[in-house]
Residue, then its C-alpha position, 0 to 999 in steps of 0.5 A: m501499500a505504501k508504495a502506490l502511495g508514495n509514488g516511488f517516494p519514500i512513506g510509510a502506510t498501513m490498513v486495518n480493520n476495525f477489530v484491529g483498530e480497537k486493539i492498537v494504541t499510539g506506539d503500538h506501531g511505528t514506520t521508518f518514513g511516516g508523519n514526515p510533512l511531504a511525504s504525506r503531502i505527496g500520499h494525499h495527492i496521490f491517494s486524492r489522484l488514485s481517487e478520481q474518477s477519470l482515472l478510475k474509468g480510464v483503468e476499467a477500458k484498459s484493463g478491458t483490452f488487456v482482458k480481451r486481448l488476454t482471453a484471445i490468446k488463451d484461447k488460440y493457446p489452450e494447451v498452455a495457457t487457461e485463465v485469465r485473472g486478475r482486476g484493473l491493471i493486474l492482470g495475471l494468465q495462468l500457464t500449465r507449465d513454467p513460464t520462464n522461457l516466455v519471459k525471457e522470450a517477452r525480454e528479448r523483443g523489448l517487453l519486460i513481464i515479470t511472473a508470480g505464483t506458479n506459473t502465472v504471467r503478470f502484467v501490472p502496467p502504470l495506471v496511465i499506460e497509453e493505449e497506443v503503448m498498451n497495444e505495444g506491449l500486448d502484440i510483443f506478448e503475443r508473438a513471443m506466446k506463440v514461440f513461447v508455444e513451438s518451442g515447447n519448451t518448459 
């Protein structure tokens, strides 16, 4: 939570539910980067920006594009890709085998992707990614996936 809240600037943040909130008191939990006036102002700005309806609608539209494209890839390669999951712009494509070589193929074509969990490729683009950049990345991923599937390497 703090990483997103600071948008790259060091800040500390903890979210608790009512059960925990009723039990802790000042001094029970500390942070290296909490309470700093500059960090607090940045956090406030970022939180305000992330709450804007225009940004949220843009994320929803971009997520729709990602899900549509990843679903098409899944449908094209059902022996390797089994599920598209996630929400917003934190998405994953579940595979039936180790994605290490897929990550390598994508990287060699200029796209940085990572894995998450077991046999999952994770996509976490910036919330403000431009349509052109997003589609270019998905095109690269699709080409890397084709090589990955055809190679049969695990």
